[in-house]
C-alpha positions as CSV (number, residue, x, y, z in Angstrom):
1,M,41.6,-45.3,4.9
2,Y,44.2,-43.3,6.3
3,D,46.9,-41.4,4.3
4,T,50.1,-41.6,6.0
5,I,51.8,-38.9,4.3
6,T,48.9,-36.3,5.2
7,E,47.0,-38.1,7.7
8,T,43.4,-37.6,6.0
9,Y,40.9,-40.6,5.7
10,T,38.6,-41.6,2.9
11,T,35.0,-40.2,3.4
12,Y,31.9,-42.1,2.6
13,E,31.1,-39.4,-0.4
14,Q,34.6,-39.3,-1.8
15,A,34.5,-43.3,-2.0
16,C,31.0,-43.2,-3.4
17,S,32.1,-40.6,-5.9
18,Q,35.0,-42.7,-7.1
19,C,33.4,-46.2,-7.6
20,I,29.6,-44.1,-9.0
21,D,30.8,-44.9,-12.5
22,D,31.9,-48.1,-11.9
23,L,28.4,-49.0,-10.3
24,Y,26.4,-47.5,-13.1
25,H,28.3,-49.2,-15.8
26,T,27.7,-52.7,-13.9
27,A,24.1,-51.5,-13.6
28,Y,23.4,-51.0,-16.9
29,L,25.1,-54.5,-18.0
30,V,22.8,-56.2,-15.8
31,L,19.6,-54.1,-16.1
32,V,20.1,-53.1,-19.6
33,D,18.2,-49.6,-19.1
34,A,19.9,-46.8,-18.5
35,D,16.8,-45.0,-16.5
36,A,16.4,-48.2,-14.2
37,A,20.5,-48.3,-13.9
38,E,20.8,-44.7,-12.7
39,K,17.8,-45.4,-10.6
40,L,19.4,-48.0,-8.8
41,V,22.5,-46.8,-8.1
42,T,21.0,-43.5,-6.6
43,E,19.2,-45.8,-4.5
44,I,22.2,-47.8,-3.5
45,C,24.1,-44.8,-2.6
46,V,21.8,-42.9,-0.6
47,A,20.8,-46.1,1.4
48,G,24.6,-46.7,1.6
49,V,25.1,-43.6,3.8
50,H,23.3,-44.3,6.9
51,K,25.1,-48.2,6.6
52,Y,28.5,-47.3,5.3
53,A,29.4,-43.7,6.7
54,N,31.6,-45.0,9.5
55,L,33.8,-46.7,7.1
56,E,37.1,-45.0,5.7
57,D,38.3,-47.8,3.5
58,E,37.4,-46.9,0.3
59,A,38.1,-50.3,-1.4
60,Q,35.7,-51.8,1.5
61,I,32.8,-49.3,0.7
62,R,33.1,-50.0,-2.8
63,F,32.9,-53.8,-2.2
64,R,29.5,-53.3,-0.1
65,L,28.2,-50.7,-2.5
66,T,28.5,-53.5,-5.5
67,S,27.5,-56.0,-3.1
68,D,24.2,-54.0,-2.7
69,L,23.9,-53.6,-6.2
70,Y,23.9,-57.6,-7.1
71,R,21.4,-58.2,-4.1
72,H,19.0,-55.1,-5.3
73,V,19.1,-57.1,-8.7
74,K,19.0,-60.3,-7.5
C-alpha cells in the first residue's frame, strides 16, 4: 500500500511481521497447542511468500494469511 507522504509501499515481509502475533494467537486458540500453533504460522507465512509477495496492501495480506490459517485448521 502506498503511503502518500513518503511514496513507499508495504512489502510482504513487513505486513507479515505486523500480523504474526495475531496469527499465532488465533492458531493457538484454535489448536490449543503452542508448538503446533507456531509450526502452522511458520508454514502459512512461508507459503505466503510465493502467493502474496506481489500484494502491497497490508490489510489484504493479513486477510489472506488468516484465511489460509483457517483453511489449514479445517
